[in-house]
C-alpha positions as CSV (number, residue, x, y, z in Angstrom):
1,M,30.3,-4.4,-24.4
2,G,26.9,-4.9,-22.4
3,M,26.4,-8.1,-21.1
4,G,25.1,-9.8,-17.6
5,M,25.2,-7.0,-15.0
6,N,26.8,-4.3,-17.9
7,A,29.7,-4.4,-14.9
8,I,32.5,-3.7,-18.4
9,S,31.8,-2.6,-21.8
10,G,34.7,-3.1,-24.8
11,F,35.8,-2.8,-28.1
12,G,38.9,-3.8,-30.4
13,L,41.7,-1.9,-31.0
14,G,42.8,-4.1,-33.7
15,G,46.7,-4.3,-35.1
16,Y,49.0,-7.0,-35.2
17,M,50.6,-8.5,-32.1
18,T,52.4,-11.9,-31.4
19,L,53.0,-11.9,-27.4
20,G,53.6,-16.0,-27.0
21,L,49.5,-16.2,-26.6
22,G,50.2,-19.9,-26.2
23,A,52.2,-19.8,-23.2
24,K,50.4,-20.7,-19.8
25,S,50.0,-17.8,-17.6
26,K,52.2,-17.6,-14.4
27,P,51.4,-17.6,-10.8
28,S,50.0,-14.2,-9.6
29,I,49.4,-12.2,-6.7
30,I,46.6,-10.0,-6.7
31,K,46.1,-6.8,-3.9
32,T,41.6,-6.9,-3.5
33,A,42.0,-4.6,-0.8
34,E,43.6,-2.9,1.7
35,G,45.8,-6.0,3.7
36,E,44.1,-8.5,1.6
37,F,44.9,-10.3,-1.3
38,V,44.3,-13.5,-3.6
39,I,46.6,-16.2,-5.0
40,P,44.7,-17.9,-8.1
41,K,45.6,-21.6,-8.0
42,E,43.9,-24.7,-10.0
43,T,40.2,-23.4,-9.6
44,S,40.2,-22.5,-6.4
45,T,41.1,-18.7,-5.4
46,V,41.4,-17.7,-1.7
47,F,41.5,-14.5,0.2
48,L,44.4,-13.8,2.2
49,G,45.4,-11.6,4.6
50,S,48.7,-9.9,5.5
51,D,49.6,-12.2,7.8
52,G,49.0,-15.2,5.1
53,K,45.8,-16.8,6.4
54,P,42.7,-16.8,4.8
55,S,40.5,-13.7,5.3
56,R,37.2,-14.5,4.4
57,K,35.3,-17.7,5.1
58,L,34.6,-18.2,1.4
59,A,36.4,-18.5,-1.7
60,I,35.7,-18.5,-5.4
61,E,35.5,-22.0,-6.8
62,W,36.1,-21.6,-11.0
63,P,34.5,-24.0,-13.4
64,A,37.9,-24.7,-14.3
65,T,41.2,-23.2,-14.0
66,P,41.3,-20.0,-15.0
67,E,44.4,-19.2,-17.5
68,E,44.6,-15.9,-16.2
69,T,43.1,-13.6,-13.4
70,A,43.5,-9.6,-13.0
71,L,41.7,-7.2,-11.0
72,A,39.5,-4.3,-12.0
73,K,38.2,-3.1,-8.8
74,P,36.1,-4.7,-8.0
75,Y,35.8,-6.9,-10.2
76,L,38.2,-10.2,-10.4
77,L,38.0,-10.9,-14.2
78,S,39.3,-14.2,-15.5
79,I,39.8,-16.1,-19.0
80,L,38.3,-19.5,-18.5
81,P,38.1,-22.4,-20.9
82,G,34.9,-22.2,-23.4
83,T,33.2,-25.3,-22.8
84,A,33.2,-25.3,-19.0
85,T,31.2,-22.1,-18.4
86,Q,27.8,-21.0,-19.6
87,T,26.6,-17.8,-20.9
88,G,23.1,-16.5,-19.9
89,G,22.2,-20.3,-18.5
90,V,23.4,-21.8,-21.7
91,P,26.2,-23.7,-22.1
92,N,29.3,-22.5,-24.6
93,Q,29.2,-24.4,-28.0
94,T,33.1,-23.3,-29.0
95,P,36.0,-24.2,-27.6
96,N,37.2,-20.3,-27.7
97,P,37.6,-18.8,-24.0
98,V,35.3,-16.8,-22.3
99,L,36.0,-13.9,-19.9
100,Q,34.3,-13.8,-16.9
101,A,34.1,-10.9,-14.1
102,R,33.2,-11.9,-10.5
103,S,32.6,-9.1,-7.7
104,S,35.7,-9.5,-5.0
105,L,33.1,-7.8,-2.7
106,T,30.3,-10.5,-2.7
107,L,31.9,-13.5,-5.1
108,S,28.6,-13.1,-7.3
109,V,29.5,-13.5,-11.1
110,A,28.7,-10.0,-12.9
111,Q,29.6,-10.6,-16.2
112,T,30.3,-13.4,-18.7
113,I,31.4,-12.8,-22.1
114,S,32.1,-15.6,-24.9
115,Y,34.4,-14.8,-27.9
116,P,34.3,-13.6,-30.2
117,F,33.0,-10.6,-28.9
118,G,29.5,-9.1,-29.8
119,V,31.3,-6.5,-32.1
120,L,32.6,-9.4,-34.5
121,R,30.2,-11.6,-36.8
122,P,31.9,-14.5,-37.4
123,N,30.6,-16.4,-40.6
124,R,28.4,-19.2,-39.9
125,A,29.0,-21.2,-43.1
126,V,32.5,-21.4,-41.9
127,P,33.6,-23.0,-38.9
128,P,35.0,-20.2,-36.7
129,P,38.7,-20.2,-35.7
130,Q,39.8,-21.0,-32.2
131,Y,41.4,-18.0,-29.9
132,S,43.6,-17.6,-27.2
133,L,43.0,-14.4,-24.7
134,R,45.6,-12.4,-22.5
135,L,44.8,-10.2,-20.0
136,L,47.3,-7.0,-19.9
137,S,48.0,-5.9,-16.3
138,P,45.2,-3.1,-15.4
139,S,45.8,0.2,-13.8
140,S,45.2,0.4,-9.8
141,T,42.5,2.9,-10.3
142,S,39.0,2.0,-9.7
143,T,38.0,3.6,-13.2
144,A,40.7,2.6,-15.3
145,P,40.0,0.5,-18.6
146,L,41.5,-3.3,-18.8
147,F,43.0,-4.5,-21.7
148,L,42.8,-7.9,-23.2
149,I,44.3,-9.1,-26.4
150,S,42.6,-12.1,-28.8
151,A,44.8,-14.0,-31.2
152,P,44.0,-17.1,-33.4
153,N,45.7,-20.1,-32.6
154,D,46.5,-20.8,-36.0
155,R,49.6,-19.7,-36.9
156,T,48.2,-19.0,-40.8
157,N,45.3,-17.6,-39.4
158,L,47.6,-15.4,-37.1
159,A,49.7,-14.5,-40.1
160,T,46.3,-13.5,-41.8
161,E,44.6,-11.6,-38.9
162,G,47.1,-10.8,-36.6
163,S,46.3,-10.2,-33.0
164,T,43.4,-7.4,-31.4
165,L,43.9,-5.4,-28.6
166,W,40.2,-5.0,-26.5
167,M,39.6,-2.1,-24.2
168,F,36.8,-2.8,-21.7
169,N,35.7,0.1,-19.9
170,I,33.9,0.2,-16.4
171,Q,30.2,1.1,-16.7
172,P,29.3,4.3,-14.7
173,W,28.9,3.5,-10.7
174,S,25.1,4.5,-11.1
175,T,24.2,2.3,-14.0
176,Q,25.7,-0.7,-12.5
177,I,23.7,0.2,-9.5
178,D,20.4,0.5,-11.4
179,E,21.1,-2.8,-13.1
180,L,21.9,-4.8,-10.2
181,V,18.5,-3.5,-8.6
182,A,16.4,-4.2,-11.3
183,D,17.7,-7.5,-11.3
184,C,16.9,-7.6,-7.5
185,K,20.5,-8.3,-6.7
186,Y,20.3,-5.9,-3.7
187,S,22.9,-7.5,-1.9
188,D,25.5,-7.0,-4.8
189,A,24.1,-3.6,-5.2
190,L,24.8,-2.5,-1.7
191,A,28.0,-4.4,-1.6
192,L,29.3,-2.3,-4.8
193,L,27.4,0.9,-3.3
194,E,29.4,0.7,0.1
195,S,32.9,0.2,-1.7
196,L,32.4,3.5,-3.3
197,E,34.1,6.7,-2.1
198,D,31.4,9.1,-0.5
199,G,32.1,11.7,-3.0
200,I,31.5,9.2,-6.3
201,L,27.8,9.2,-6.0
202,P,26.3,12.5,-4.6
203,D,23.0,10.6,-3.7
204,K,24.8,7.7,-2.0
205,I,23.0,8.2,1.1
206,K,19.6,8.3,-0.6
207,R,20.4,4.9,-2.8
208,R,21.5,3.1,0.3
209,A,18.3,3.4,2.4
210,H,16.5,2.6,-1.0
211,I,18.2,-0.3,-1.9
212,Q,18.3,-1.5,2.2
213,A,14.7,-1.5,1.9
214,L,14.3,-3.6,-1.1
215,H,16.7,-6.1,0.3
216,G,14.6,-6.3,3.4
217,V,12.0,-6.8,1.1
218,A,13.6,-9.8,-0.2
219,L,14.7,-11.0,3.4
220,I,10.8,-11.0,4.1
221,A,10.2,-12.8,0.9
222,Q,13.0,-15.5,1.9
223,K,11.5,-15.8,5.2
224,H,14.6,-14.6,7.3
225,F,12.9,-12.4,9.2
226,E,15.3,-11.5,11.9
227,A,17.6,-10.1,9.3
228,A,14.8,-8.0,7.4
229,F,13.7,-6.4,10.3
230,E,17.4,-5.3,11.7
231,I,17.5,-3.6,8.5
232,F,14.0,-2.0,9.0
233,L,14.5,-0.7,12.5
234,N,17.4,1.5,11.1
235,L,15.4,3.0,8.4
236,D,12.6,5.8,8.3
237,L,9.9,3.9,6.0
238,N,6.2,4.3,6.0
239,P,4.8,1.5,8.1
240,A,2.3,0.6,5.9
241,K,4.5,-0.7,3.1
242,I,6.1,-3.3,5.7
243,I,2.7,-4.3,7.0
244,A,1.3,-4.9,3.5
245,M,3.6,-7.9,3.2
246,Y,1.9,-9.6,6.2
247,P,-1.2,-11.6,5.6
248,V,-4.5,-10.3,5.8
249,E,-5.4,-11.1,9.1
250,I,-2.9,-8.5,10.4
251,S,-2.3,-5.9,7.1
252,G,-6.1,-5.8,6.2
253,R,-6.7,-3.8,3.3
254,L,-3.2,-2.9,2.9
255,S,-2.3,-6.8,2.1
256,K,-0.5,-6.7,-1.1
257,P,0.7,-10.3,-3.1
258,E,4.5,-11.0,-3.0
259,S,4.5,-10.4,-6.7
260,S,3.5,-6.4,-6.0
261,W,6.0,-5.9,-2.7
262,I,9.1,-4.2,-4.5
263,E,6.7,-1.8,-6.2
264,L,5.8,-0.6,-3.0
265,F,9.2,0.8,-2.7
266,G,9.3,2.6,-6.0
267,E,10.5,-0.4,-8.2
268,K,9.0,-2.4,-11.4
269,S,7.5,-5.5,-10.5
270,Q,9.5,-8.8,-12.2
271,N,6.7,-11.0,-13.3
272,N,8.9,-14.7,-14.0
273,S,6.9,-17.2,-14.1
274,G,6.8,-19.5,-11.1
275,T,9.5,-17.7,-9.2
276,S,9.3,-14.5,-7.2
277,P,12.5,-12.4,-8.1
278,L,13.1,-11.7,-4.7
279,L,14.5,-15.0,-4.3
280,E,17.2,-14.3,-6.5
281,D,18.8,-11.6,-4.1
282,T,21.3,-14.3,-2.0
283,E,24.5,-13.9,-0.5
284,P,26.9,-16.9,-1.4
285,G,27.0,-19.7,0.7
286,A,27.9,-23.3,1.1
287,G,25.3,-24.6,-1.3
288,S,25.6,-21.4,-3.7
289,A,27.6,-22.1,-7.3
290,N,31.0,-21.8,-7.7
291,V,31.8,-20.7,-4.1
292,A,33.5,-22.6,-1.7
293,V,33.7,-22.8,2.3
294,I,37.4,-22.8,3.9
295,G,37.9,-24.9,6.6
296,E,34.4,-25.9,7.2
297,E,33.0,-29.3,5.6
298,S,29.5,-28.6,5.7
299,G,26.4,-26.0,6.6
300,A,26.1,-22.6,5.9
301,P,28.8,-20.1,7.3
302,E,27.8,-17.8,9.6
303,G,26.2,-14.3,8.4
304,V,25.6,-15.8,5.1
305,T,22.0,-16.6,4.0
306,P,21.5,-19.9,2.2
307,E,19.3,-20.5,-0.3
308,P,15.6,-19.6,0.2
309,S,12.5,-22.2,-0.6
310,G,9.8,-19.8,-0.4
311,P,6.6,-21.3,0.3
312,K,3.8,-19.2,1.9
313,L,3.5,-19.0,5.9
314,N,0.9,-21.3,7.4
315,S,-0.5,-19.2,10.4
316,K,0.3,-22.4,12.7
317,S,3.9,-22.9,12.3
318,K,6.9,-21.3,14.0
319,E,8.0,-19.5,10.9
320,Y,4.9,-17.5,11.2
321,R,5.1,-16.7,14.5
322,D,8.6,-15.7,14.3
323,A,7.3,-13.2,11.5
324,V,5.2,-11.8,13.9
325,D,7.0,-11.0,16.6
326,R,9.5,-9.4,14.6
327,L,7.2,-7.5,13.5
328,L,5.8,-6.8,17.0
329,E,9.0,-5.5,17.8
330,Y,9.7,-2.8,15.0
331,L,6.0,-1.6,15.4
332,T,6.8,-1.4,19.3
333,Q,10.0,0.6,18.4
334,R,8.0,2.7,16.1
335,R,5.2,3.5,18.3
336,Q,7.4,5.2,20.5
337,K,8.9,7.3,18.0
338,I,5.9,8.5,17.2
339,K,4.3,8.9,20.7
340,L,7.4,10.9,21.1
341,A,6.4,13.2,18.4
342,L,3.0,13.6,18.9
343,S,3.9,14.4,22.5
344,A,6.5,17.4,21.3
345,I,3.3,19.1,19.4
346,N,0.7,18.0,22.7
347,I,-1.6,15.7,20.7
348,M,-2.7,12.6,22.3
349,S,-4.6,9.7,21.1
350,S,-7.8,10.5,22.8
351,D,-7.7,13.7,19.8
352,A,-7.9,11.0,17.5
353,A,-11.8,11.8,17.3
354,K,-11.2,14.8,16.2
355,T,-8.9,13.5,12.9
356,T,-9.8,11.4,9.8
357,R,-10.0,8.0,10.3
358,L,-7.6,5.7,8.8
359,S,-10.5,3.7,7.3
360,E,-11.7,6.8,5.4
361,A,-8.1,7.2,3.6
362,S,-7.8,4.9,0.7
363,V,-4.9,2.5,0.3
364,D,-3.1,4.6,-2.2
365,E,-3.2,7.5,0.1
366,I,-2.0,5.1,2.8
367,M,0.9,4.0,0.8
368,I,2.0,7.6,-0.7
369,L,2.9,8.7,2.7
370,P,6.4,9.8,3.1
371,D,9.6,7.5,4.3
372,A,10.6,9.9,6.8
373,P,11.6,10.0,10.2
374,P,8.2,11.1,12.5
375,T,9.6,14.2,13.5
376,A,9.6,15.5,10.1
377,L,6.1,14.3,9.5
378,T,2.7,16.9,9.3
379,P,0.5,16.6,12.6
380,E,-2.2,14.6,9.9
381,Q,0.4,12.7,8.4
382,L,1.5,11.6,12.2
383,F,-2.0,10.7,13.1
384,K,-2.0,8.3,9.9
385,F,1.6,6.6,11.0
386,A,0.2,6.3,14.5
387,Q,-3.2,4.8,13.3
388,I,-0.8,2.0,10.9
389,V,1.4,1.1,13.5
390,D,-1.1,0.6,16.3
391,T,-4.0,-0.7,14.6
392,A,-1.4,-3.6,13.0
393,L,0.0,-3.9,16.5
394,F,-3.2,-4.8,17.9
395,K,-3.7,-7.6,15.2
396,S,-0.5,-9.0,15.8
397,Y,-1.0,-9.4,19.5
398,L,-4.4,-11.1,18.7
399,A,-2.3,-13.4,15.9
400,V,0.1,-14.6,18.5
401,K,-0.3,-13.3,22.1
402,P,-3.8,-13.0,22.5
403,G,-3.4,-12.9,26.4
404,L,-1.9,-9.8,26.6
405,I,-4.4,-7.8,24.2
406,G,-5.8,-6.3,27.6
407,P,-3.2,-4.2,28.7
408,L,-2.9,-2.4,24.8
409,C,-6.3,-2.0,24.7
410,R,-5.8,0.2,28.3
411,L,-2.9,2.2,27.0
412,D,-3.3,5.3,25.2
413,N,-3.5,3.8,21.9
414,W,-4.2,5.1,18.0
415,C,-6.0,2.0,17.3
416,E,-8.6,1.9,14.1
417,V,-11.0,0.3,16.2
418,S,-13.2,-0.7,13.1
419,E,-10.4,-2.6,12.2
420,V,-10.4,-5.0,15.2
421,Q,-13.4,-5.1,16.8
422,N,-15.1,-8.0,15.0
423,E,-12.1,-9.9,15.9
424,L,-12.3,-9.3,19.6
425,R,-15.9,-9.8,19.8
426,A,-15.2,-13.2,17.7
427,R,-12.7,-14.4,20.3
428,G,-15.4,-13.0,23.3
429,K,-13.0,-10.6,24.3
430,F,-15.5,-7.9,25.7
431,T,-13.9,-6.6,28.5
432,E,-11.1,-5.6,26.0
433,L,-13.2,-4.4,23.8
434,K,-15.1,-1.8,26.0
435,F,-11.8,-0.5,27.1
436,L,-10.8,-0.1,23.7
437,Y,-14.1,2.0,22.9
438,Q,-13.7,3.6,26.2
439,G,-10.3,4.7,25.5
440,K,-11.5,6.4,22.2
441,R,-14.5,7.8,23.6
442,M,-16.8,5.9,21.7
443,H,-19.1,5.9,24.7
444,S,-22.4,5.0,22.9
445,E,-20.7,2.0,21.4
446,A,-19.3,0.5,24.6
447,L,-22.7,0.8,26.3
448,A,-24.4,-0.6,23.6
449,L,-21.5,-3.7,24.2
450,L,-22.3,-3.8,28.1
451,K,-26.3,-4.0,27.4
452,D,-25.8,-6.7,24.9
453,L,-24.0,-8.8,27.6
454,G,-26.0,-7.6,30.5
455,E,-29.5,-8.6,28.9
456,K,-27.9,-12.1,28.5
457,E,-27.5,-12.4,32.5
458,T,-29.8,-13.4,34.8
459,D,-28.7,-12.0,38.0
460,L,-29.6,-8.4,38.4
461,D,-26.4,-6.9,39.7
462,E,-24.4,-8.4,36.8
463,Q,-27.1,-7.4,34.3
464,L,-26.6,-3.6,35.3
465,D,-23.6,-2.9,37.4
466,P,-21.2,-2.7,34.8
467,T,-23.5,-0.1,32.8
468,V,-23.9,2.1,35.7
469,A,-20.1,1.6,36.8
470,Y,-19.2,3.1,33.4
471,L,-22.0,5.9,33.5
472,Q,-20.9,7.1,36.4
473,N,-17.4,7.7,35.1
474,L,-18.4,9.9,32.2
475,G,-18.5,13.6,33.0
476,P,-21.1,16.5,32.0
477,E,-20.1,16.5,28.3
478,Y,-21.5,13.0,27.7
479,L,-24.7,14.1,29.0
480,P,-27.1,12.6,26.2
481,I,-25.1,9.9,26.3
482,I,-25.6,9.1,29.8
483,F,-29.2,9.7,30.1
484,E,-29.7,7.3,26.9
485,G,-27.7,5.0,28.9
486,A,-29.3,5.4,32.4
487,E,-32.9,4.9,30.9
488,W,-32.2,1.0,30.4
489,V,-31.3,0.7,33.7
490,L,-34.0,2.5,35.4
491,K,-36.3,0.7,33.3
492,R,-34.8,-2.4,34.8
493,D,-33.9,-1.0,38.2
494,K,-34.8,2.5,39.7
495,N,-32.6,2.0,42.7
496,K,-29.7,1.0,40.6
497,G,-30.5,3.9,38.0
498,F,-30.6,6.4,40.6
499,H,-27.2,5.9,41.7
500,I,-25.7,6.8,38.7
501,F,-26.8,10.2,39.1
502,T,-25.2,10.5,42.8
503,S,-21.5,9.6,42.0
504,E,-18.8,11.5,43.3
505,E,-16.6,11.2,40.2
506,H,-18.4,14.0,38.4
507,V,-21.2,16.5,39.1
508,L,-23.7,16.6,36.3
509,P,-26.3,19.7,35.9
510,K,-28.7,19.3,38.4
511,N,-31.4,20.8,36.5
512,E,-31.3,18.8,33.4
513,V,-30.9,15.8,35.6
514,V,-34.2,16.4,37.3
515,D,-35.9,17.2,34.1
516,F,-34.8,13.7,32.9
517,L,-35.6,11.9,36.1
518,Q,-38.9,13.4,36.1
519,K,-39.9,12.2,32.7
520,I,-38.8,8.8,33.3
521,D,-40.4,8.5,37.1
522,P,-41.2,11.5,39.2
523,M,-40.4,9.4,42.7
524,V,-36.8,9.2,41.3
525,S,-36.7,12.6,40.6
526,I,-37.8,13.3,44.4
527,R,-35.3,11.3,45.7
528,F,-32.7,13.2,43.6
529,L,-33.7,16.4,44.9
530,E,-33.8,14.8,48.0
531,F,-30.1,13.8,47.7
532,L,-29.6,17.3,46.9
533,V,-31.5,19.1,49.5
534,D,-30.5,16.7,52.6
535,E,-27.0,15.3,51.7
536,K,-25.6,18.0,49.4
537,K,-27.1,20.9,51.7
538,E,-28.3,22.7,48.4
539,T,-29.7,26.2,49.2
540,E,-30.9,27.2,45.4
541,S,-34.4,28.1,45.8
542,S,-35.1,26.7,42.3
543,F,-34.4,23.2,43.9
544,H,-36.4,23.4,47.0
545,D,-39.5,24.8,44.7
546,R,-39.3,22.1,42.7
547,L,-39.0,19.5,45.4
548,G,-42.2,21.3,46.9
549,D,-44.1,20.8,43.6
550,L,-43.4,16.8,43.3
551,Y,-44.6,16.1,47.3
552,L,-47.8,18.4,46.5
553,R,-48.3,16.4,43.4
554,S,-47.3,12.8,44.6
555,A,-50.0,14.4,47.7
556,L,-52.9,15.1,45.4
557,S,-52.2,12.2,42.9
558,G,-55.4,9.8,42.6
559,D,-53.3,7.3,41.3
560,L,-51.0,6.4,44.6
561,P,-52.1,4.1,47.3
562,S,-53.1,5.3,50.1
563,D,-50.3,4.0,52.4
564,V,-47.8,5.9,49.7
565,K,-50.2,9.1,49.5
566,T,-50.1,9.4,53.3
567,T,-46.3,9.2,53.1
568,A,-46.3,11.7,50.3
569,I,-48.3,14.1,52.3
570,N,-46.1,13.9,55.7
571,K,-43.0,14.4,53.7
572,F,-44.8,17.5,52.0
573,I,-45.6,19.0,55.7
574,S,-42.3,18.2,56.9
575,F,-40.2,19.6,54.3
576,L,-42.9,23.1,54.5
577,V,-41.6,23.1,58.1
578,T,-37.8,22.5,57.8
579,S,-36.7,23.9,54.6
580,K,-36.0,27.7,54.8
581,Y,-35.3,28.1,50.9
582,Y,-38.6,27.7,48.7
583,H,-40.9,30.3,47.8
584,P,-44.0,30.0,49.9
585,D,-46.4,31.8,47.3
586,H,-45.4,29.8,44.8
587,L,-46.8,26.6,46.3
588,L,-49.7,28.3,47.9
589,A,-50.9,29.3,44.8
590,S,-50.8,25.6,43.9
591,L,-52.9,24.1,47.0
592,P,-56.3,23.4,46.7
593,H,-58.8,25.4,48.3
594,D,-60.7,23.0,50.6
595,D,-57.9,20.5,51.0
596,M,-54.4,20.1,52.9
597,L,-55.3,23.0,55.3
598,E,-51.9,22.4,57.5
599,A,-49.8,23.0,54.4
600,R,-51.7,26.2,54.0
601,A,-51.3,27.5,57.6
602,I,-47.9,26.7,57.4
603,L,-47.4,28.8,54.2
604,L,-49.6,31.7,55.3
605,G,-47.4,31.9,58.2
606,R,-44.2,31.6,56.0
607,L,-45.7,34.6,54.3
608,G,-46.7,36.6,57.5
609,D,-50.1,35.9,57.5
610,H,-50.3,34.5,60.9
611,K,-53.7,35.6,61.7
612,A,-55.2,33.5,58.7
613,A,-52.8,30.9,59.5
614,L,-53.5,30.6,63.0
615,S,-57.5,31.0,62.0
616,I,-56.8,27.6,60.1
617,Y,-55.3,26.0,63.1
618,V,-58.0,27.0,65.6
619,Y,-61.1,27.0,63.3
620,D,-60.3,24.5,60.8
621,L,-58.5,22.1,62.4
622,Q,-59.0,22.6,66.1
623,N,-55.3,21.4,66.7
624,F,-54.4,23.9,69.3
625,V,-50.8,22.2,69.6
626,K,-50.1,22.9,66.3
627,A,-51.4,26.6,67.0
628,E,-49.1,26.5,70.0
629,E,-46.2,25.1,67.9
630,S,-46.8,27.7,64.9
631,V,-46.5,30.3,67.6
632,G,-43.1,28.5,69.0
633,R,-41.9,28.4,65.7
634,K,-42.3,32.1,65.1
635,E,-41.1,33.7,68.7
636,Y,-43.0,37.0,68.1
637,I,-45.3,38.6,70.5
638,H,-47.8,39.7,68.0
639,V,-48.6,36.3,67.0
640,T,-49.0,35.1,70.5
641,L,-51.4,38.2,70.8
642,T,-53.1,37.2,67.5
643,L,-53.5,33.7,69.0
644,A,-55.1,35.4,72.1
645,Q,-57.5,37.2,70.2
646,I,-59.0,34.4,68.2
647,L,-59.1,31.9,71.0
648,Q,-61.4,34.6,73.1
649,T,-63.8,34.4,70.0
650,A,-63.7,31.1,69.6
651,S,-66.4,28.9,70.9
652,F,-64.2,26.6,72.9
653,H,-64.3,25.4,76.6
654,K,-62.6,27.9,78.9
655,S,-60.4,25.3,80.2
656,Q,-58.9,24.7,76.7
657,R,-58.6,28.4,75.8
658,T,-56.6,29.1,79.2
659,R,-54.1,26.4,78.6
660,C,-53.5,27.4,74.8
661,L,-53.0,31.2,75.8
662,Y,-50.6,29.7,79.0
663,D,-48.1,27.5,76.5
664,A,-48.6,29.9,73.8
665,S,-47.4,32.8,76.6
666,E,-44.6,30.3,77.3
667,A,-43.3,31.3,74.0
668,L,-43.1,35.0,74.6
669,P,-39.1,36.6,75.1
670,P,-38.5,37.7,78.3
671,T,-39.2,41.5,79.1
C-alpha cells in the first residue's frame, strides 16, 4: 500500500485466524543494528548499546503506548491507538489502531497507515466495527515482507468475518529515495542510502553526491552555512549554482530566488504557499515532534539541526557576514584547484583577454556547466569556472572585507571586471581598480582612470606622475596606447612627457617615437634624439640625419625667438663637428645658399672639398682661426697646402697670411 513515503505496501491474504488478538503484547527486545537494540517501553523507545547504555542521544517518543513494535529494516513499525495519531496531518476519527513506520536511522515518521486499509471499502452508512491488529515477527533480511493480522474486536463479527493476514512489502529502495528527495527529505534520503550495501544500487555514488548537494541547499535556506559548506567543499559542483543562492550584490545576474534553488540541481520546484519546502529537510532535535533527548533537559543535542526560521538575511547582520565568510572559504579552495588545473595546461589569467568574457555568456549557459572536478573540464569550461569563482570572490570581499580587496587586485586573477568596476569606483577604491585593469591588460581603461583622477588634482606632480609611471611600464606591443596616454601628459608638461620614453623598463621602437614626438613638438623630438645620440651612443645614421635635420629646421625657423634660434644654430654647428655618423651630402642639400656658411664649410670639408671649405673660411667668413681648426681636424698635408695657396692669393695683410700659414704648418705630421 502506498502512503506517506511509500516505505511499505500491503495487501490482505484473508482467512480466519483467532490468535488471541485481545491480549496485550509482551515486552520485546529488537536488534536494530550490529551492537544496538531497542526496548519499547510505554511511550518511549530507547536505543541501547551492547553495554546496556544509551547508544544515541535521541529516543522515539510515541504519541501513545505502542501495542506492538517490530523491525523491517530500516523501519521500526508499531501498532498505535488510532485516536492518538494523525494521518496526513489530520487526527484519526476512528478508534481503530494504526500502523506507523519510523526510520530507525533518522527517527522520522516514514508512514502512518490507518485501519481499515485502503483496499477495504467500509459501508459509510453503517458504523464501522472496531478492529485489533497484531504484528508477526518479520524476517531478519531487509527485503523480507512484514505480516500483520487484523480481526474485529466483536466476537460476532469475528465469527462472521474471521481474521485477515496482511503482507506489507518494502518498496524498491530507489523508489523510496526518490520520494524522499521529491519531498525535500534529504537527510532521510541520505541516511537510507548510506544504510544500503554498495551493490544494491548501481548509481549509489552519483545519487549520494546529488542528494548531498540538495541537502546543502536546504542547509543554506535554513541558514546553517557552516554545515552546508562542509558538504559543498567535498563535492565537485558548478560554483555558479552555489553563488546563485546569495544576494544580488554577490551573485549579480546569477541570483535566483529560493523557490528556484533546487531547480539548479535538477529537481522540480515545490511551490508550497508561504513556506519553503527546503525548511522540511531537518534532522530531529529536542524540539522535534515525537523525539526525546536522553539525559538532557533542554537545548538541541550536539550535531543536530534545530528547526529553522527562514527569514531573509540582512546585509548588516552577523548571519550575513557568516554566510559570506563561508562562501569565501569555499571560493578560495575552488580557486586553488582551478588554478592548478589551468597551470597544468600552461594557461594564466593574463590569457583571459583571448577568451570569451563571462558577461558574454547567458545565465543558462553558465548554469549548465558540468558538476565535475577541474581536471575533467575542457579549457573553455575552466575559463568559465575561474571567472565565476574570482568574480564572486571579489564581490564577497567587497561585501564583508573591503580592506583586503587591494592584495586580491594585485594577484593573478580571472575576475570579470565589468561586474566589479562600478562598485570599486563607488567605494573610491581607484588604486585597486587601476591594479585590476593593469592585471587584465586593460591599459586604456587604466589610463583613462588615471587621467580622470589627475585632472582633479591641482599639484602637477600628483596630476601627471601616476600616468607617467604607468606608461613607463608598458612594452612596445602597447605603443598606440602609450602614444595616446603620452599626448595628454606632453600637453601638460613636456619634460614629464619626455621621460615616458627614456625609461629603462622597456625599449620602444625609436623611429616611431621620434615620429610621434615630432608631431607633438619638434623640440621634444630633438631632445629624444639627443638622448639617443649622447646618452645611448646611438650610431645608426638615420637618427643622426634626423637630428641634423631638426637642428637645421630650428635654426632656419622664423617663429623662434632670436636667443633660441642662436642656440639652435650653435647646436647644429657643434653636431656637425662632433658627429661621425650623419650623411653630409643630405644635410648640405638642405642648406640655404646664402646663409649658414660655416655649416656649409664643415659639410664641404666632410665631403672632401677642402678648397671650397677653406675658401668659405678665408674669403666669406674671414675667420682664419676656423680655417686653422679645419686644417687641424683633417691633419692632411694637402689640406694645409690648399690653405697656403688660398692665402697667397687672398688680399690680406702679410702678417695675417704668415701667422695663419705658420699655425697651419704646426698641424702637419712629422716627416
